C-alpha positions as CSV (number, residue, x, y, z in Angstrom):
1,M,107.1,214.9,73.6
2,K,108.2,214.3,76.7
3,K,110.0,218.3,76.3
4,I,107.6,220.0,74.6
5,I,105.4,218.8,77.2
6,F,107.8,219.2,79.6
7,I,108.5,223.2,78.0
8,V,104.5,224.3,78.4
9,I,104.4,223.2,82.2
10,M,107.3,224.9,82.9
11,A,106.4,228.2,80.8
12,F,103.2,227.7,83.6
13,I,104.6,227.0,86.7
14,S,106.9,230.4,86.0
15,I,103.5,233.0,84.8
16,F,101.6,231.1,88.0
17,S,103.7,230.5,90.7
18,F,107.0,232.8,90.2
19,I,105.2,235.8,90.0
20,N,103.0,236.1,93.4
21,H,100.9,238.8,92.0
22,T,99.3,237.7,89.7
23,F,97.6,234.3,91.8
24,A,94.6,236.0,93.5
25,H,94.6,236.8,97.0
26,N,92.5,237.0,99.7
27,G,89.3,239.5,99.1
28,V,88.2,239.6,102.8
29,E,91.6,240.2,104.4
30,E,93.4,242.5,102.1
31,H,91.3,245.7,101.7
32,S,92.8,249.0,101.8
33,E,90.8,251.9,101.4
34,N,94.5,254.1,99.9
35,I,94.8,252.3,97.0
36,A,96.9,254.3,93.4
37,L,96.1,252.2,90.4
38,S,99.1,253.2,88.7
39,S,100.6,251.2,90.7
40,E,99.2,248.4,90.7
41,W,100.9,247.4,86.8
42,N,102.4,243.9,86.7
43,Y,105.4,245.6,84.8
44,L,107.5,242.0,86.1
45,L,104.9,239.4,84.5
46,A,104.9,241.8,81.2
47,G,108.6,241.4,81.2
48,L,108.3,237.8,81.5
49,L,105.3,237.9,78.5
50,V,107.7,239.8,76.4
51,I,110.2,237.1,76.6
52,I,107.2,234.3,75.8
53,Y,106.6,235.4,73.3
54,G,109.5,236.6,71.8
55,L,110.3,232.5,72.4
56,F,107.4,231.7,70.7
57,H,108.3,234.0,67.7
58,F,111.3,232.8,67.4
59,R,110.5,228.8,67.5
60,F,107.4,228.6,65.5
61,Y,107.0,231.9,63.2
62,K,108.8,230.3,60.3
63,E,106.6,227.2,60.3
64,Q,102.8,228.8,61.6
65,G,103.7,232.5,60.1
66,L,102.0,235.8,61.3
67,K,98.6,234.2,61.6
68,K,99.2,231.8,65.1
69,L,101.7,234.6,66.5
70,Y,98.5,237.3,66.3
71,F,96.6,234.5,67.8
72,F,99.2,234.5,70.3
73,F,100.1,238.2,71.4
74,L,96.1,238.6,72.0
75,S,95.8,235.7,73.8
76,L,99.0,237.4,76.1
77,L,97.8,241.4,76.4
78,V,94.2,239.9,77.0
79,F,96.8,237.9,80.2
80,Y,98.2,240.7,81.6
81,L,94.5,242.9,81.6
82,A,93.5,240.2,83.4
83,L,96.3,239.4,85.9
84,G,98.8,242.5,85.1
85,S,97.0,245.7,85.5
86,P,94.7,247.5,88.0
87,L,91.6,244.8,87.1
88,H,92.5,242.5,89.6
89,V,93.3,244.8,92.1
90,L,89.7,246.1,91.8
91,G,88.3,242.8,91.3
92,D,90.3,240.3,94.2
93,H,89.2,243.2,96.9
94,Y,87.0,245.9,95.6
95,L,84.4,245.9,93.0
96,F,82.5,243.0,91.6
97,S,82.0,244.5,88.5
98,A,86.1,244.1,88.8
99,H,85.6,241.1,89.4
100,M,83.3,239.6,86.8
101,L,84.8,241.9,84.0
102,E,88.2,240.3,84.8
103,Q,86.2,236.3,84.6
104,S,85.2,237.1,81.3
105,L,89.1,237.9,80.1
106,V,89.8,234.8,81.4
107,Y,87.4,233.1,80.6
108,L,85.9,233.3,77.8
109,V,88.2,235.9,75.3
110,L,91.6,234.1,76.0
111,P,90.9,229.9,75.5
112,P,89.9,230.5,71.7
113,L,92.4,232.4,71.5
114,L,95.4,230.4,73.2
115,L,93.6,226.9,71.1
116,L,93.8,229.3,67.8
117,S,97.5,230.4,68.2
118,L,98.9,227.2,69.5
119,P,101.5,225.2,66.8
120,D,100.7,222.3,65.7
121,R,103.8,220.8,66.4
122,L,103.6,222.1,70.2
123,A,100.2,221.3,70.5
124,E,99.5,217.7,68.7
125,P,102.3,216.1,71.3
126,I,99.8,217.0,74.3
127,F,96.5,216.5,72.8
128,S,97.8,212.8,71.6
129,F,99.9,212.1,75.5
130,G,96.0,213.3,77.4
131,L,93.9,211.1,74.6
132,K,96.5,208.3,74.8
133,Y,96.9,207.8,79.1
134,K,93.1,209.3,78.9
135,L,93.3,212.5,80.7
136,L,91.5,213.5,78.2
137,S,89.1,211.1,76.9
138,F,86.1,213.1,78.7
139,V,86.4,215.7,75.6
140,K,85.5,213.6,73.8
141,K,82.5,214.2,74.8
142,P,81.6,217.7,74.3
143,L,77.8,218.0,76.6
144,I,81.0,216.9,79.9
145,P,82.8,219.6,79.5
146,L,79.9,222.1,78.2
147,L,78.1,221.4,81.1
148,L,81.6,221.3,83.3
149,F,82.4,224.4,83.0
150,N,79.3,226.8,83.6
151,V,78.5,224.0,86.5
152,L,81.5,224.6,88.1
153,F,81.4,228.4,87.6
154,S,77.5,229.3,88.5
155,F,78.2,226.9,91.6
156,Y,81.8,229.6,92.1
157,H,78.4,232.8,92.7
158,I,76.4,230.8,94.8
159,P,77.1,234.1,98.0
160,L,77.8,230.9,101.2
161,M,80.3,229.4,98.3
162,F,82.2,233.0,96.7
163,N,82.5,234.0,100.6
164,A,84.0,231.7,101.4
165,V,85.7,230.9,98.5
166,V,87.7,234.4,98.9
167,S,88.2,234.3,102.0
168,N,90.4,231.4,101.8
169,N,93.8,232.1,99.0
170,L,94.7,228.6,98.7
171,L,90.3,227.7,98.2
172,H,90.7,231.0,95.5
173,N,93.4,230.5,93.4
174,L,92.8,227.0,92.8
175,T,88.8,227.9,92.3
176,H,90.2,230.3,89.8
177,F,92.8,226.9,88.6
178,L,89.6,224.9,88.7
179,L,87.6,227.3,86.3
180,T,90.1,228.4,84.4
181,V,91.4,224.9,82.9
182,T,87.6,223.7,82.0
183,A,86.9,226.5,79.8
184,I,89.7,225.5,78.1
185,F,88.4,222.3,77.7
186,M,84.6,223.7,77.3
187,W,86.3,226.1,74.3
188,I,88.4,222.4,72.0
189,P,84.8,220.8,70.7
190,L,84.6,223.9,68.8
191,L,88.8,224.8,67.9
192,P,89.8,220.8,68.4
193,I,93.7,220.9,67.8
194,V,93.7,217.4,67.1
195,K,91.3,214.7,64.7
196,E,89.9,212.4,67.7
197,L,88.6,215.9,69.9
198,D,87.0,216.8,66.1
199,R,83.6,216.0,67.1
200,L,81.3,218.5,66.4
201,S,79.7,219.0,62.4
202,D,79.6,222.8,61.9
203,L,75.9,222.8,62.6
204,Q,76.2,221.1,66.1
205,K,78.9,223.8,67.0
206,L,75.9,226.3,66.5
207,G,74.1,224.4,68.8
208,Y,76.6,224.2,71.1
209,I,77.4,227.4,71.4
210,F,73.7,228.5,71.8
211,A,73.2,226.1,74.5
212,A,76.5,227.5,76.8
213,G,74.4,230.9,76.5
214,I,71.6,229.3,78.2
215,L,73.7,227.3,80.6
216,L,75.0,230.5,81.8
217,T,71.9,232.5,81.5
218,P,70.6,231.6,85.7
219,A,73.8,233.1,87.6
220,C,73.7,236.0,85.3
221,A,70.1,236.9,85.9
222,L,70.3,236.0,89.5
223,I,73.1,239.1,90.1
224,I,71.7,241.3,87.2
225,F,68.1,241.6,88.9
226,S,69.1,240.8,92.4
227,D,67.6,243.9,95.2
228,T,71.0,242.8,97.1
229,A,74.1,242.8,97.2
230,F,75.0,239.4,97.6
231,Y,78.7,239.2,98.0
232,S,80.0,240.9,101.1
233,V,84.0,241.0,100.3
234,Y,82.6,243.4,97.4
235,S,79.8,245.8,100.0
236,S,82.3,245.7,102.7
237,A,85.0,246.8,101.1
238,P,85.9,250.6,101.1
239,Q,84.2,251.9,98.5
240,L,86.1,253.6,95.7
241,F,83.9,255.0,93.8
242,S,81.1,256.7,95.3
243,Y,79.0,256.4,91.8
244,L,79.1,252.5,92.1
245,P,77.7,251.5,95.0
246,P,77.5,247.9,96.3
247,I,74.6,246.8,94.1
248,E,75.1,248.6,91.4
249,D,78.2,247.5,91.3
250,Q,76.9,244.0,91.2
251,K,74.4,244.6,88.7
252,T,77.2,245.9,86.5
253,G,79.2,242.6,87.0
254,G,76.1,240.4,85.7
255,I,75.7,242.7,82.5
256,I,79.3,242.5,81.7
257,M,79.4,238.9,81.9
258,K,76.6,238.5,79.5
259,V,77.1,241.1,77.1
260,V,81.0,240.0,77.3
261,Q,79.9,236.3,76.2
262,E,77.2,237.6,73.6
263,L,80.1,239.5,71.7
264,V,82.7,236.5,72.2
265,Y,79.9,233.4,71.5
266,G,78.5,235.7,68.4
267,T,82.0,236.2,67.0
268,M,82.1,232.0,67.5
269,I,79.3,232.0,65.4
270,G,80.6,234.1,62.7
271,Y,83.8,232.2,61.9
272,I,81.6,228.8,61.7
273,F,79.1,230.0,59.2
274,F,81.7,231.5,57.7
275,K,83.8,228.5,57.4
276,W,80.5,225.9,56.9
277,A,79.6,228.5,54.3
278,K,83.4,228.5,52.3
279,K,83.6,224.8,52.6
280,E,79.9,224.2,51.1
281,R,80.8,226.3,48.2
282,L,84.0,224.6,48.1
283,K,82.1,221.2,47.9
284,D,80.1,223.3,45.1
285,E,82.8,224.8,42.8
286,L,84.6,220.8,42.6
287,S,81.0,219.1,41.8
288,T,80.4,222.3,39.3
289,T,83.9,221.0,37.9
290,S,83.6,217.8,37.6
291,V,80.1,217.8,35.8
292,T,81.9,220.0,33.5
293,G,84.9,217.7,32.9
294,V,82.2,214.9,32.5
295,V,80.0,217.0,29.6
296,N,83.6,218.0,27.5
297,Q,84.5,214.9,27.6
């Protein structure tokens, strides 16, 4: 178990520390009017992710099959698009809309794909260790991770807080790390890895998703309907696209976040509903079989 946990920790360190380009940067001091977006693809990160996927395939394919490989590939692809593509540079320095798209990918799309891809042999020791030493006990109470992410996300986008955070590399990276971790925690009650964390019924999971959508709405609405450019890092940045001035860029960012949220949550609602329907159908078939058996006797 300790070996597996060590491998996971080293993988995260390799991605976030070894490849500095994936870090968030000081959005205020690192503006440049001359930027070639085609040169902003992080090929080193791409190579590392290919190696990680290859190791994952070699290690877990036989015992887990194609489905988890598919989800793991998608999670790595989303991770790369968010942090290894030109979107990362645009979001850090130039466009609030790019920033919100990047966050949508990392906080809303990546966590469910990652949780769905985790092999039992890898995930169970980690979560069992966290529960044993009460590091993850709070996840047993779904309301806590639900509020934790959404409150932190809304607090982060208060203009005064946001402008202060993105002006400091350490705070910027720490904030992104905390939001990513809390986003994963938020998704665990919907996609529990171990039985101890499976606390919600299918109906309660639908209510959980509905609540998550409501909690994120005020922050998005404030951004979408405001006529004031809140975020100085973007309003003072070189305007790369004349058709997207700061106000429109800000509104577009809020719309992107809300649309991606609705698409992801809607997909999850469909996933839970059909899983629920399948379970009920199996119950009906079993009861019918039992009645038929009794009648035949």
